TORPA-4810 file (N, C-alpha, C, O; in nm, 3 decimals):
<nodes>
NODE_1_-2.814_1.030_1.627_-2.713_0.976_1.641_-2.663_0.890_1.505_-2.743_0.828_1.434_M
NODE_2_-2.512_0.896_1.481_-2.431_0.853_1.384_-2.344_0.734_1.447_-2.282_0.747_1.552_Q
NODE_3_-2.345_0.620_1.373_-2.267_0.508_1.453_-2.121_0.512_1.323_-2.148_0.481_1.207_L
NODE_4_-1.961_0.557_1.364_-1.903_0.533_1.264_-1.847_0.337_1.306_-1.810_0.279_1.409_H
NODE_5_-1.872_0.293_1.153_-1.878_0.119_1.188_-1.841_0.072_1.042_-1.869_0.133_0.939_S
NODE_6_-1.765_-0.063_1.056_-1.694_-0.144_0.959_-1.785_-0.292_0.873_-1.792_-0.398_0.935_F
NODE_7_-1.827_-0.284_0.780_-1.960_-0.371_0.778_-1.892_-0.545_0.805_-1.972_-0.639_0.813_F
NODE_8_-1.768_-0.564_0.814_-1.715_-0.710_0.883_-1.684_-0.641_1.005_-1.792_-0.633_1.063_N
NODE_9_-1.602_-0.589_1.072_-1.549_-0.583_1.213_-1.716_-0.614_1.322_-1.838_-0.600_1.321_S
NODE_10_-1.596_-0.665_1.404_-1.657_-0.766_1.472_-1.735_-0.641_1.609_-1.852_-0.613_1.633_S
NODE_11_-1.663_-0.615_1.644_-1.636_-0.500_1.735_-1.740_-0.410_1.739_-1.794_-0.366_1.841_T
NODE_12_-1.785_-0.362_1.531_-1.896_-0.291_1.510_-2.029_-0.344_1.464_-2.132_-0.290_1.425_S
NODE_13_-1.980_-0.502_1.489_-2.114_-0.589_1.503_-2.226_-0.617_1.612_-2.343_-0.653_1.624_W
NODE_14_-2.106_-0.574_1.690_-2.173_-0.568_1.816_-2.269_-0.429_1.823_-2.377_-0.439_1.764_R
NODE_15_-2.253_-0.359_1.860_-2.294_-0.228_1.855_-2.469_-0.200_1.798_-2.573_-0.154_1.846_V
NODE_16_-2.400_-0.285_1.612_-2.525_-0.246_1.531_-2.687_-0.377_1.613_-2.810_-0.370_1.611_R
NODE_17_-2.577_-0.486_1.676_-2.742_-0.535_1.740_-2.785_-0.513_1.846_-2.889_-0.565_1.887_I
NODE_18_-2.688_-0.404_1.939_-2.730_-0.332_2.034_-2.833_-0.295_2.012_-2.930_-0.360_2.050_A
NODE_19_-2.851_-0.123_1.910_-2.876_-0.053_1.863_-3.006_-0.091_1.800_-3.104_-0.019_1.818_L
NODE_20_-3.015_-0.237_1.701_-3.153_-0.285_1.660_-3.184_-0.327_1.758_-3.307_-0.326_1.746_A
NODE_21_-3.155_-0.378_1.883_-3.227_-0.455_1.982_-3.296_-0.334_2.071_-3.344_-0.352_2.183_L
NODE_22_-3.292_-0.244_2.023_-3.376_-0.110_2.136_-3.411_-0.037_2.053_-3.440_0.078_2.086_K
NODE_23_-3.423_-0.083_1.900_-3.454_-0.011_1.806_-3.435_0.128_1.810_-3.527_0.202_1.844_G
NODE_24_-3.341_0.164_1.784_-3.231_0.299_1.784_-3.204_0.322_1.641_-3.145_0.239_1.571_L
NODE_25_-3.249_0.440_1.596_-3.226_0.495_1.424_-3.106_0.624_1.467_-3.088_0.717_1.545_T
NODE_26_-3.044_0.548_1.350_-2.848_0.615_1.325_-2.795_0.614_1.172_-2.819_0.527_1.089_Y
NODE_27_-2.690_0.770_1.149_-2.699_0.768_1.055_-2.553_0.639_1.024_-2.465_0.646_1.110_D
NODE_28_-2.536_0.564_0.945_-2.454_0.487_0.883_-2.322_0.576_0.825_-2.318_0.632_0.715_Y
NODE_29_-2.211_0.575_0.934_-2.076_0.615_0.837_-1.954_0.557_0.836_-1.858_0.589_0.906_L
NODE_30_-1.961_0.458_0.741_-1.838_0.349_0.699_-1.730_0.414_0.724_-1.724_0.537_0.716_P
NODE_31_-1.617_0.329_0.763_-1.500_0.312_0.817_-1.430_0.239_0.731_-1.419_0.130_0.788_V
NODE_32_-1.385_0.233_0.644_-1.329_0.165_0.558_-1.160_0.091_0.634_-1.047_0.126_0.597_D
NODE_33_-1.184_0.007_0.722_-1.068_-0.031_0.825_-0.930_-0.099_0.701_-0.811_-0.107_0.733_I
NODE_34_-0.991_-0.144_0.552_-0.928_-0.277_0.504_-0.800_-0.130_0.434_-0.679_-0.147_0.418_R
NODE_35_-0.861_-0.027_0.412_-0.787_0.074_0.370_-0.727_0.181_0.432_-0.670_0.277_0.381_A
NODE_36_-0.752_0.147_0.571_-0.653_0.246_0.681_-0.754_0.367_0.704_-0.699_0.473_0.735_G
NODE_37_-0.854_0.367_0.695_-0.925_0.512_0.742_-0.972_0.500_0.868_-1.012_0.601_0.926_A
NODE_38_-0.973_0.397_0.921_-0.953_0.479_1.047_-0.792_0.506_1.124_-0.770_0.509_1.245_H
NODE_39_-0.735_0.516_1.059_-0.571_0.577_1.110_-0.575_0.743_1.053_-0.519_0.822_1.129_R
NODE_40_-0.635_0.801_0.928_-0.630_0.888_0.887_-0.676_1.022_1.024_-0.776_1.018_1.097_E
NODE_41_-0.573_1.124_1.023_-0.565_1.226_1.093_-0.719_1.256_1.158_-0.766_1.211_1.262_P
NODE_42_-0.755_1.309_1.103_-0.908_1.407_1.059_-1.018_1.242_1.119_-1.116_1.308_1.153_D
NODE_43_-1.043_1.158_1.136_-1.083_1.048_1.195_-1.054_1.042_1.345_-1.140_1.041_1.433_Y
NODE_44_-0.880_1.036_1.368_-0.836_1.016_1.474_-0.856_1.122_1.574_-0.889_1.084_1.687_V
NODE_45_-0.839_1.271_1.550_-0.827_1.369_1.619_-0.983_1.392_1.650_-0.999_1.429_1.766_D
NODE_46_-1.085_1.380_1.587_-1.207_1.440_1.559_-1.350_1.342_1.624_-1.439_1.378_1.701_H
NODE_47_-1.325_1.194_1.552_-1.409_1.121_1.584_-1.398_0.999_1.708_-1.485_0.969_1.790_V
NODE_48_-1.245_0.933_1.690_-1.193_0.853_1.731_-1.058_0.790_1.797_-1.008_0.683_1.762_N
NODE_49_-0.998_0.895_1.922_-0.841_0.848_1.935_-0.760_0.736_1.946_-0.637_0.728_1.945_P
NODE_50_-0.850_0.644_1.957_-0.795_0.489_1.916_-0.806_0.418_1.822_-0.802_0.296_1.805_S
NODE_51_-0.825_0.534_1.737_-0.778_0.506_1.604_-0.868_0.342_1.545_-0.809_0.262_1.472_A
NODE_52_-0.983_0.322_1.581_-1.083_0.204_1.571_-1.214_0.216_1.529_-1.281_0.286_1.606_S
NODE_53_-1.272_0.174_1.438_-1.426_0.126_1.497_-1.488_-0.012_1.660_-1.442_-0.092_1.741_V
NODE_54_-1.587_0.035_1.625_-1.647_0.156_1.646_-1.625_0.266_1.709_-1.545_0.289_1.799_P
NODE_55_-1.725_0.354_1.641_-1.766_0.516_1.732_-1.909_0.568_1.750_-1.984_0.552_1.654_A
NODE_56_-1.936_0.603_1.812_-2.079_0.647_1.841_-2.057_0.766_1.847_-1.970_0.819_1.915_L
NODE_57_-2.167_0.844_1.743_-2.165_1.060_1.789_-2.302_1.042_1.829_-2.371_0.945_1.797_A
NODE_58_-2.348_1.161_1.916_-2.479_1.186_1.914_-2.433_1.361_2.019_-2.351_1.390_2.106_E
NODE_59_-2.520_1.422_1.957_-2.511_1.544_1.975_-2.424_1.633_2.048_-2.444_1.697_2.151_D
NODE_60_-2.256_1.617_1.922_-2.189_1.634_2.010_-2.017_1.559_2.095_-1.905_1.601_2.126_G
NODE_61_-2.098_1.423_2.099_-2.078_1.405_2.215_-1.973_1.265_2.109_-1.988_1.272_1.987_F
NODE_62_-1.901_1.182_2.149_-1.837_1.108_2.114_-1.774_0.938_2.208_-1.697_0.944_2.303_H
NODE_63_-1.806_0.860_2.175_-1.738_0.758_2.221_-1.704_0.654_2.153_-1.793_0.599_2.087_L
NODE_64_-1.573_0.600_2.149_-1.506_0.433_2.094_-1.495_0.318_2.165_-1.484_0.339_2.286_G
NODE_65_-1.494_0.193_2.128_-1.476_0.080_2.230_-1.649_0.073_2.245_-1.736_0.149_2.284_Q
NODE_66_-1.641_-0.073_2.186_-1.783_-0.122_2.155_-1.868_-0.152_2.346_-1.954_-0.079_2.396_S
NODE_67_-1.812_-0.262_2.401_-1.854_-0.236_2.550_-1.891_-0.117_2.565_-2.008_-0.084_2.547_L
NODE_68_-1.783_-0.018_2.608_-1.827_0.113_2.687_-1.966_0.153_2.569_-2.066_0.214_2.606_A
NODE_69_-1.955_0.125_2.486_-2.099_0.221_2.407_-2.219_0.161_2.446_-2.326_0.215_2.471_I
NODE_70_-2.176_-0.003_2.450_-2.292_-0.068_2.467_-2.364_-0.026_2.623_-2.480_0.011_2.642_I
NODE_71_-2.269_-0.043_2.710_-2.272_0.020_2.830_-2.375_0.196_2.845_-2.441_0.237_2.940_E
NODE_72_-2.358_0.239_2.752_-2.408_0.356_2.768_-2.476_0.357_2.715_-2.547_0.445_2.764_W
NODE_73_-2.541_0.310_2.606_-2.695_0.295_2.531_-2.756_0.247_2.639_-2.877_0.268_2.631_L
NODE_74_-2.715_0.172_2.771_-2.793_0.046_2.818_-2.840_0.196_2.953_-2.937_0.183_3.028_D
NODE_75_-2.766_0.300_2.956_-2.765_0.391_3.071_-2.873_0.468_3.011_-2.982_0.485_3.065_A
NODE_76_-2.823_0.535_2.841_-2.949_0.581_2.793_-3.023_0.577_2.728_-3.057_0.669_2.654_Q
NODE_77_-3.091_0.426_2.737_-3.180_0.375_2.663_-3.212_0.272_2.726_-3.211_0.162_2.671_Y
NODE_78_-3.250_0.287_2.859_-3.273_0.133_2.932_-3.338_0.017_2.893_-3.332_-0.088_2.957_P
NODE_79_-3.424_0.041_2.749_-3.552_-0.059_2.766_-3.482_-0.147_2.603_-3.420_-0.076_2.523_E
NODE_80_-3.498_-0.264_2.580_-3.379_-0.352_2.676_-3.298_-0.356_2.711_-3.197_-0.358_2.640_P
NODE_81_-3.296_-0.358_2.802_-3.172_-0.440_2.922_-3.065_-0.491_2.853_-3.090_-0.591_2.785_R
NODE_82_-2.955_-0.451_2.852_-2.855_-0.564_2.736_-2.725_-0.644_2.872_-2.665_-0.751_2.879_L
NODE_83_-2.733_-0.483_2.983_-2.632_-0.546_3.086_-2.713_-0.558_3.231_-2.731_-0.464_3.309_I
NODE_84_-2.759_-0.702_3.251_-2.875_-0.699_3.370_-2.821_-0.618_3.504_-2.704_-0.597_3.535_P
NODE_85_-2.946_-0.576_3.577_-2.908_-0.477_3.685_-2.847_-0.603_3.834_-2.757_-0.578_3.914_L
NODE_86_-2.923_-0.719_3.828_-2.868_-0.812_3.876_-2.787_-0.855_3.924_-2.801_-0.971_3.884_E
NODE_87_-2.647_-0.858_4.026_-2.537_-0.893_4.041_-2.464_-0.964_3.937_-2.387_-0.931_3.847_L
NODE_88_-2.540_-1.131_4.003_-2.533_-1.205_3.950_-2.539_-1.274_3.846_-2.476_-1.370_3.802_D
NODE_89_-2.666_-1.184_3.795_-2.664_-1.248_3.592_-2.606_-1.158_3.565_-2.551_-1.181_3.458_A
NODE_90_-2.574_-1.031_3.612_-2.496_-0.912_3.557_-2.335_-0.977_3.519_-2.291_-0.989_3.405_R
NODE_91_-2.272_-1.011_3.631_-2.151_-1.057_3.666_-2.120_-1.169_3.546_-2.030_-1.159_3.462_I
NODE_92_-2.228_-1.292_3.558_-2.210_-1.366_3.454_-2.211_-1.284_3.275_-2.137_-1.313_3.181_R
NODE_93_-2.280_-1.217_3.276_-2.282_-1.206_3.108_-2.187_-1.070_3.101_-2.206_-1.006_2.998_V
NODE_94_-2.085_-1.011_3.193_-1.956_-0.982_3.141_-1.854_-1.072_3.131_-1.770_-1.077_3.042_L
NODE_95_-1.865_-1.143_3.227_-1.809_-1.300_3.227_-1.744_-1.321_3.053_-1.641_-1.310_2.986_E
NODE_96_-1.905_-1.361_3.044_-1.857_-1.416_2.925_-1.803_-1.304_2.726_-1.746_-1.307_2.617_L
NODE_97_-1.885_-1.227_2.823_-1.879_-1.089_2.704_-1.718_-1.028_2.708_-1.668_-0.968_2.612_S
NODE_98_-1.656_-1.053_2.820_-1.465_-1.022_2.862_-1.403_-1.131_2.751_-1.333_-1.127_2.650_Y
NODE_99_-1.476_-1.234_2.835_-1.389_-1.366_2.755_-1.369_-1.367_2.574_-1.273_-1.418_2.516_L
NODE_100_-1.487_-1.299_2.507_-1.505_-1.280_2.379_-1.364_-1.141_2.374_-1.248_-1.125_2.336_I
NODE_101_-1.453_-1.085_2.426_-1.373_-0.888_2.366_-1.270_-0.879_2.426_-1.194_-0.789_2.394_A
NODE_102_-1.229_-0.980_2.546_-1.070_-0.957_2.527_-0.975_-1.081_2.523_-0.853_-1.077_2.530_C
NODE_103_-1.045_-1.181_2.512_-0.921_-1.295_2.538_-0.924_-1.297_2.418_-0.820_-1.255_2.369_D
NODE_104_-1.028_-1.340_2.318_-1.030_-1.439_2.115_-0.988_-1.275_2.009_-0.910_-1.265_1.914_I
NODE_105_-1.067_-1.179_2.067_-1.080_-1.063_1.924_-0.944_-0.999_1.936_-0.897_-0.965_1.827_H
NODE_106_-0.865_-0.973_2.048_-0.768_-0.890_1.993_-0.673_-1.031_1.942_-0.713_-1.108_1.855_P
NODE_107_-0.619_-1.038_1.972_-0.546_-1.168_1.933_-0.533_-1.171_1.720_-0.440_-1.156_1.640_L
NODE_108_-0.693_-1.201_1.708_-0.707_-1.230_1.551_-0.813_-1.082_1.430_-0.866_-1.084_1.319_N
NODE_109_-0.798_-1.004_1.514_-0.870_-0.867_1.479_-0.800_-0.870_1.374_-0.723_-0.966_1.374_N
NODE_110_-0.789_-0.766_1.227_-0.722_-0.699_1.154_-0.610_-0.712_1.135_-0.534_-0.785_1.072_L
NODE_111_-0.607_-0.572_1.245_-0.436_-0.525_1.294_-0.368_-0.636_1.291_-0.284_-0.635_1.201_R
NODE_112_-0.371_-0.733_1.352_-0.272_-0.825_1.437_-0.270_-0.932_1.313_-0.162_-0.965_1.265_V
NODE_113_-0.379_-0.978_1.269_-0.359_-1.067_1.109_-0.277_-0.981_0.998_-0.212_-1.058_0.927_L
NODE_114_-0.259_-0.836_0.961_-0.186_-0.801_0.880_-0.052_-0.787_0.920_0.036_-0.758_0.839_R
NODE_115_-0.020_-0.817_1.108_0.124_-0.762_1.136_0.161_-0.895_1.177_0.270_-0.906_1.232_Y
NODE_116_0.093_-0.993_1.161_0.197_-1.144_1.181_0.213_-1.191_1.066_0.292_-1.283_1.044_V
NODE_117_0.102_-1.107_0.927_0.148_-1.148_0.746_0.281_-1.096_0.745_0.387_-1.157_0.760_Q
NODE_118_0.251_-0.913_0.718_0.306_-0.844_0.648_0.473_-0.784_0.742_0.561_-0.720_0.685_D
NODE_119_0.479_-0.822_0.881_0.614_-0.738_0.953_0.645_-0.902_0.969_0.719_-0.937_0.877_V
NODE_120_0.622_-0.977_1.029_0.690_-1.091_1.108_0.650_-1.166_1.019_0.608_-1.261_1.085_L
NODE_121_0.625_-1.200_0.870_0.633_-1.291_0.760_0.613_-1.411_0.736_0.687_-1.480_0.666_G
NODE_122_0.512_-1.447_0.789_0.483_-1.567_0.854_0.389_-1.575_0.689_0.357_-1.481_0.617_V
NODE_123_0.360_-1.750_0.666_0.296_-1.733_0.504_0.145_-1.728_0.590_0.108_-1.703_0.705_T
NODE_124_0.081_-1.770_0.456_-0.053_-1.773_0.460_-0.111_-1.903_0.582_-0.200_-1.890_0.667_P
NODE_125_-0.049_-1.988_0.561_-0.067_-2.108_0.634_-0.060_-2.109_0.782_-0.138_-2.175_0.851_E
NODE_126_0.038_-2.034_0.832_0.065_-2.024_0.951_-0.010_-1.902_0.975_-0.010_-1.880_1.096_Q
NODE_127_-0.068_-1.819_0.914_-0.148_-1.758_0.929_-0.272_-1.776_0.982_-0.324_-1.705_1.068_K
NODE_128_-0.303_-1.838_0.948_-0.437_-1.941_0.928_-0.428_-2.032_1.055_-0.532_-2.072_1.107_D
NODE_129_-0.340_-2.056_1.093_-0.309_-2.190_1.225_-0.333_-2.103_1.364_-0.386_-2.146_1.466_A
NODE_130_-0.271_-1.942_1.337_-0.245_-1.867_1.434_-0.427_-1.848_1.456_-0.474_-1.882_1.565_W
NODE_131_-0.502_-1.804_1.371_-0.618_-1.753_1.396_-0.709_-1.861_1.438_-0.811_-1.844_1.505_Y
NODE_132_-0.658_-1.988_1.386_-0.779_-2.107_1.455_-0.768_-2.124_1.564_-0.846_-2.115_1.658_Q
NODE_133_-0.575_-2.177_1.548_-0.559_-2.190_1.754_-0.607_-2.028_1.819_-0.508_-2.014_1.891_H
NODE_134_-0.660_-1.944_1.835_-0.699_-1.848_1.946_-0.857_-1.887_1.935_-0.909_-1.877_2.046_W
NODE_135_-0.938_-1.925_1.843_-1.045_-1.899_1.862_-1.032_-2.065_1.881_-1.040_-2.055_1.759_I
NODE_136_-1.022_-2.184_1.907_-1.034_-2.320_1.965_-1.020_-2.261_2.104_-1.105_-2.258_2.193_A
NODE_137_-0.882_-2.209_2.107_-0.888_-2.155_2.278_-0.986_-2.114_2.332_-1.037_-2.166_2.431_Q
NODE_138_-1.041_-1.981_2.254_-1.126_-1.929_2.351_-1.270_-1.980_2.294_-1.355_-1.958_2.380_G
NODE_139_-1.295_-2.007_2.243_-1.460_-2.098_2.228_-1.423_-2.218_2.263_-1.507_-2.296_2.219_M
NODE_140_-1.332_-2.279_2.325_-1.341_-2.370_2.447_-1.402_-2.335_2.573_-1.478_-2.397_2.646_A
NODE_141_-1.338_-2.190_2.582_-1.353_-2.129_2.749_-1.535_-2.103_2.696_-1.622_-2.190_2.706_G
NODE_142_-1.556_-1.970_2.643_-1.701_-2.000_2.604_-1.817_-2.121_2.639_-1.914_-2.133_2.713_V
NODE_143_-1.740_-2.205_2.536_-1.870_-2.343_2.559_-1.828_-2.406_2.751_-1.906_-2.471_2.821_E
NODE_144_-1.780_-2.391_2.766_-1.776_-2.464_2.917_-1.823_-2.296_3.028_-1.813_-2.290_3.151_R
NODE_145_-1.865_-2.199_2.950_-1.935_-2.091_3.034_-2.077_-2.111_3.012_-2.134_-2.141_3.117_L
NODE_146_-2.146_-2.106_2.921_-2.249_-2.188_2.887_-2.293_-2.270_2.899_-2.415_-2.284_2.911_L
NODE_147_-2.170_-2.401_2.902_-2.235_-2.567_2.958_-2.256_-2.572_3.132_-2.312_-2.660_3.197_T
NODE_148_-2.185_-2.435_3.186_-2.194_-2.437_3.318_-2.335_-2.346_3.371_-2.415_-2.361_3.463_R
NODE_149_-2.321_-2.263_3.280_-2.434_-2.146_3.361_-2.550_-2.086_3.283_-2.637_-2.017_3.336_Y
NODE_150_-2.545_-2.119_3.144_-2.608_-2.089_3.021_-2.707_-2.130_3.056_-2.693_-2.215_3.144_G
NODE_151_-2.857_-2.100_3.012_-2.966_-2.142_3.010_-3.046_-2.051_2.894_-3.031_-1.931_2.868_R
NODE_152_-3.132_-2.144_2.837_-3.235_-2.081_2.797_-3.190_-2.051_2.629_-3.068_-2.042_2.613_G
NODE_153_-3.258_-2.039_2.530_-3.235_-2.030_2.368_-3.092_-1.878_2.353_-2.991_-1.859_2.285_P
NODE_154_-3.160_-1.812_2.451_-2.963_-1.718_2.480_-2.844_-1.807_2.537_-2.838_-1.926_2.569_W
NODE_155_-2.744_-1.691_2.537_-2.644_-1.754_2.681_-2.712_-1.725_2.820_-2.665_-1.781_2.919_C
NODE_156_-2.837_-1.628_2.835_-2.830_-1.663_2.956_-3.008_-1.591_2.998_-3.065_-1.501_3.060_F
NODE_157_-3.026_-1.685_2.930_-3.200_-1.637_2.929_-3.308_-1.726_2.854_-3.324_-1.847_2.838_G
NODE_158_-3.378_-1.610_2.815_-3.519_-1.629_2.755_-3.503_-1.408_2.647_-3.575_-1.361_2.558_D
NODE_159_-3.416_-1.363_2.698_-3.415_-1.272_2.589_-3.226_-1.258_2.606_-3.144_-1.313_2.679_E
NODE_160_-3.218_-1.174_2.516_-3.086_-1.144_2.442_-3.010_-1.091_2.508_-3.075_-0.987_2.511_P
NODE_161_-2.921_-1.068_2.570_-2.742_-1.023_2.655_-2.655_-0.933_2.531_-2.655_-0.898_2.413_T
NODE_162_-2.576_-0.929_2.675_-2.464_-0.814_2.617_-2.348_-0.916_2.528_-2.259_-0.900_2.445_L
NODE_163_-2.427_-1.056_2.622_-2.339_-1.177_2.590_-2.346_-1.230_2.466_-2.249_-1.284_2.413_A
NODE_164_-2.466_-1.217_2.407_-2.508_-1.270_2.260_-2.497_-1.118_2.169_-2.544_-1.114_2.056_D
NODE_165_-2.445_-1.021_2.217_-2.408_-0.907_2.089_-2.251_-0.910_2.070_-2.191_-0.867_1.971_C
NODE_166_-2.199_-0.968_2.180_-2.036_-1.049_2.201_-2.005_-1.172_2.064_-1.924_-1.178_1.971_C
NODE_167_-2.118_-1.256_2.114_-2.111_-1.364_2.053_-2.149_-1.411_1.949_-2.100_-1.510_1.894_L
NODE_168_-2.239_-1.345_1.910_-2.276_-1.375_1.715_-2.174_-1.330_1.625_-2.173_-1.390_1.517_V
NODE_169_-2.073_-1.224_1.642_-2.039_-1.165_1.570_-1.888_-1.232_1.549_-1.801_-1.223_1.462_P
NODE_170_-1.905_-1.315_1.695_-1.712_-1.412_1.678_-1.735_-1.531_1.588_-1.656_-1.574_1.505_Q
NODE_171_-1.857_-1.578_1.619_-1.880_-1.659_1.583_-1.918_-1.696_1.419_-1.933_-1.803_1.360_I
NODE_172_-1.928_-1.538_1.372_-1.975_-1.518_1.222_-1.903_-1.516_1.185_-1.892_-1.598_1.093_G
NODE_173_-1.789_-1.434_1.211_-1.667_-1.404_1.205_-1.555_-1.523_1.156_-1.489_-1.526_1.052_N
NODE_174_-1.560_-1.642_1.292_-1.501_-1.735_1.240_-1.561_-1.856_1.136_-1.501_-1.936_1.063_A
NODE_175_-1.711_-1.835_1.162_-1.754_-1.964_1.037_-1.690_-1.903_0.887_-1.680_-1.980_0.791_L
NODE_176_-1.653_-1.781_0.876_-1.636_-1.692_0.777_-1.482_-1.702_0.732_-1.449_-1.679_0.615_R
NODE_177_-1.392_-1.736_0.830_-1.247_-1.789_0.799_-1.283_-1.911_0.828_-1.239_-1.919_0.943_M
NODE_178_-1.333_-2.013_0.805_-1.351_-2.127_0.788_-1.296_-2.239_0.923_-1.254_-2.354_0.915_G
NODE_179_-1.322_-2.122_1.085_-1.353_-2.249_1.169_-1.424_-2.325_1.173_-1.539_-2.323_1.128_S
NODE_180_-1.359_-2.423_1.237_-1.501_-2.564_1.270_-1.544_-2.583_1.368_-1.488_-2.675_1.428_D
NODE_181_-1.618_-2.540_1.413_-1.689_-2.476_1.517_-1.808_-2.601_1.585_-1.908_-2.566_1.648_L
NODE_182_-1.768_-2.761_1.555_-1.789_-2.831_1.598_-1.842_-2.894_1.746_-1.930_-2.969_1.786_T
NODE_183_-1.725_-2.809_1.803_-1.733_-2.926_1.945_-1.764_-2.851_1.996_-1.702_-2.843_2.102_A
NODE_184_-1.875_-2.737_1.978_-1.916_-2.581_2.079_-2.058_-2.599_2.019_-2.106_-2.519_1.940_Y
NODE_185_-2.146_-2.755_2.081_-2.315_-2.723_2.014_-2.394_-2.623_2.115_-2.510_-2.604_2.078_P
NODE_186_-2.349_-2.536_2.269_-2.427_-2.498_2.287_-2.414_-2.359_2.197_-2.500_-2.311_2.123_R
NODE_187_-2.292_-2.312_2.222_-2.252_-2.211_2.110_-2.352_-2.227_2.043_-2.470_-2.214_2.075_S
NODE_188_-2.278_-2.274_1.891_-2.376_-2.274_1.799_-2.501_-2.320_1.848_-2.555_-2.327_1.738_L
NODE_189_-2.584_-2.354_1.923_-2.710_-2.364_1.951_-2.769_-2.169_1.975_-2.875_-2.142_1.919_A
NODE_190_-2.734_-2.112_2.013_-2.759_-1.944_2.075_-2.680_-1.886_1.931_-2.746_-1.783_1.940_V
NODE_191_-2.636_-1.873_1.866_-2.578_-1.844_1.740_-2.691_-1.857_1.653_-2.754_-1.756_1.620_Y
NODE_192_-2.731_-1.992_1.605_-2.839_-2.018_1.575_-2.975_-1.972_1.561_-3.046_-1.921_1.474_R
NODE_193_-2.982_-2.015_1.693_-3.136_-1.925_1.739_-3.102_-1.758_1.754_-3.176_-1.722_1.846_H
NODE_194_-3.035_-1.654_1.713_-3.008_-1.501_1.721_-3.005_-1.504_1.623_-3.067_-1.425_1.552_A
NODE_195_-2.955_-1.567_1.594_-2.958_-1.502_1.402_-3.108_-1.545_1.321_-3.130_-1.522_1.202_I
NODE_196_-3.161_-1.582_1.372_-3.353_-1.547_1.316_-3.412_-1.468_1.341_-3.511_-1.431_1.278_E
NODE_197_-3.344_-1.387_1.500_-3.428_-1.258_1.546_-3.392_-1.135_1.432_-3.294_-1.121_1.360_H
NODE_198_-3.534_-1.039_1.449_-3.462_-0.920_1.358_-3.368_-0.840_1.405_-3.318_-0.761_1.325_P
NODE_199_-3.335_-0.842_1.504_-3.247_-0.713_1.513_-3.077_-0.767_1.467_-2.992_-0.705_1.403_A
NODE_200_-3.070_-0.916_1.531_-2.964_-0.948_1.470_-2.971_-0.989_1.326_-2.876_-0.956_1.255_F
NODE_201_-3.034_-1.033_1.293_-3.059_-0.986_1.105_-3.084_-0.870_1.059_-3.061_-0.848_0.940_E
NODE_202_-3.133_-0.780_1.135_-3.047_-0.631_1.061_-2.894_-0.581_1.103_-2.839_-0.480_1.060_M
NODE_203_-2.856_-0.648_1.169_-2.701_-0.600_1.212_-2.599_-0.697_1.116_-2.479_-0.676_1.106_A
NODE_204_-2.667_-0.799_1.051_-2.571_-0.886_0.988_-2.471_-0.784_0.845_-2.515_-0.708_0.760_R
NODE_205_-2.317_-0.831_0.876_-2.250_-0.720_0.748_-2.330_-0.710_0.639_-2.344_-0.595_0.597_P
NODE_206_-2.387_-0.798_0.579_-2.473_-0.772_0.455_-2.555_-0.686_0.418_-2.573_-0.649_0.302_A
NODE_207_-2.629_-0.638_0.543_-2.701_-0.584_0.518_-2.628_-0.444_0.586_-2.691_-0.405_0.684_R
NODE_208_-2.551_-0.391_0.566_-2.510_-0.300_0.586_-2.498_-0.194_0.470_-2.556_-0.253_0.379_Q
NODE_209_-2.463_-0.088_0.426_-2.394_0.005_0.317_-2.312_-0.028_0.266_-2.310_-0.049_0.145_P
NODE_210_-2.156_-0.053_0.392_-2.057_-0.061_0.216_-2.003_-0.201_0.282_-1.889_-0.219_0.323_D
NODE_211_-2.111_-0.299_0.284_-2.103_-0.484_0.254_-1.993_-0.481_0.149_-2.019_-0.412_0.049_Y
NODE_212_-1.910_-0.524_0.152_-1.906_-0.576_-0.013_-1.801_-0.735_-0.022_-1.685_-0.749_0.018_K
NODE_213_-1.880_-0.826_-0.081_-1.842_-0.992_-0.046_-1.705_-0.982_-0.079_-1.632_-1.081_-0.069_A
</nodes>
């Protein structure tokens, strides 16, 4: 198994957590998205048509998009399950995961931040305001969901799920960007619990071979 990944990519980070939780070994293939390696023709043509990270490869099978990859991992390697089978639990996990993956992350990923700065010409201060605005909007929703439906030390119970795989990288990168997250105590409690887990520790950016401070 091979994982095409960038150390600071929250989408790659999600998949690294899932792989670590399942105890799966893989070859780590760095893709420097800051240098545009994800847009190189060979990568797009032979690895990931969406020109993004992560991408997973196994025996000639290639798959992009972190949530699809984790769902595939759950089907191929079902222990431990990260997307519950029981309907109510499954839908809650997916609801929170989609809020992060669809409502927060796309507005604040590297290509969007570069576009608003390099093409639209916003100042660094305006770019930072953009980032902080969408973090606040999205994390308020996350906090409400966790307050209403969450339980246990993880997002939804006593074991990590896809929701935790999504939440930890989002909070980690928001903290790296200087976001004030004190208004989201339940979210921060899950994050602080999770980062003590060996799988989450193994998946963090600083532990990756392409890490650059």
